[in-house]
C-alpha positions, 0 to 999 in steps of 0.5 A: 607284146613280148610274150606273144612275140616269143610264142611266134619267134619261128615266124618273126625271126625267120630269115629266108634261105636266099637274101635276094628273095624278099618274100615267099608267095603262098598260093591258096587254092580250093573249092568255093566256101572251103575257107581260103579267105577265112584262113587269111583273115584268121592268120591276120586275126591271130597276129593282131589278136583281134578279129579282122576281115580284110580278105573277102570271101568268095561265096556271092550268088554261088559263084566265086569272085576273089581276085589275086590278092597279096596279103601282108599280115598285120603291121609285122614285116613278115617274109611271105604273102598269100595269093588268094585266088578265085575258088574252084567249082565243078563245070567248065564255065564255073570257078577259076580256070585251071590254066590260070592257076597254072599260070599263077604258080609260075607268077605270070598273072598280073596283080588284080587279074580278073578271072574268067571261068570260061577262058584262060588269061591271054598274053596281055593279062600275063607278065613278060618278066617275073621276079623271084617274088612273083613265083609260088613257093608253096601251093596250099589246098584249102579243104573243109574237113566236113566235105572231104568225102563229098567233094565234087569229082570235077573239082578233084579233077581240076585239083589233080591238074594243078597238082601235076603242074605244081609237081612239074615245077617242083613246088611243094604242096600242103593242105589246110583242113578247115572246119574241123569242128564241123567234122567231129563233135568232140573237137567242137566241144573242145578244140584240144581234142583235135590232137587225139580225135580219130575222126580228124585223123581219118579225115586227114588220111582221106584227104591225103589219099584224095589230093596226094599230099602226105599226112605230114603236110596236112594241117587241121585248123578252125578258122575264125567265123562267128567269134568276137575275140581271138582264142589261144587254142585257135591261134596255136593251130593257125600259127603252127600251120602257117609256120610249117608252110613257110618252112616248107616254102623256104625249102624250095627257096634253098633248092632254087638258090642251090640250083642257080649257084650250080649253073 
């Protein structure tokens, strides 16, 4: 559909700053149930303009099971993939091991790695060599707007560790803030109120203070959940967030290319 394509030209026509990099890898991290897999499904739904559920949610029996997965969106050949990894949980023996997420940032984990909450990946689970496509170009925290103030401190502690690792690798960071409709009754009635809602603005500020990501890199969205058909207002938010994240990630592609040329 040409009008649909026109709306999303930024994504369809994006050429990465380094032609040697085939696609950029975006790593999604967040608490179990925050909506990581739902966001991937929502992006897919927005592109295909029908509800899809290809990524499995990690909410079985209170523990997370999502493996490292690549997702190409729909039939479009777009220059990015998502890494949807096991969710973060409180306690040392629950959720993704923070060292494993640190290894995923460097592209060291093998595809399909089975996360063990009590033990970080050993050498056998890691790649001996990495390609430019294995590396993470943007770390995206997925945080539920209605849960920012109630998030477990141990989860925040794990996030802080991951954030420091990403910062040391100069990987840009962003936040997808989900469940905005649950955080603000006005937005629940009319999604367009998201742009003027004081509650959503406050949640974004709170999120920025807690996670250490600037407000300009926090993107409020509503994931598809119970809807039968796609909705334009939801798609606009989802695709706008994705476009910004891909552009932030491409900035790192450019910096890495410039850095290697100077060597």
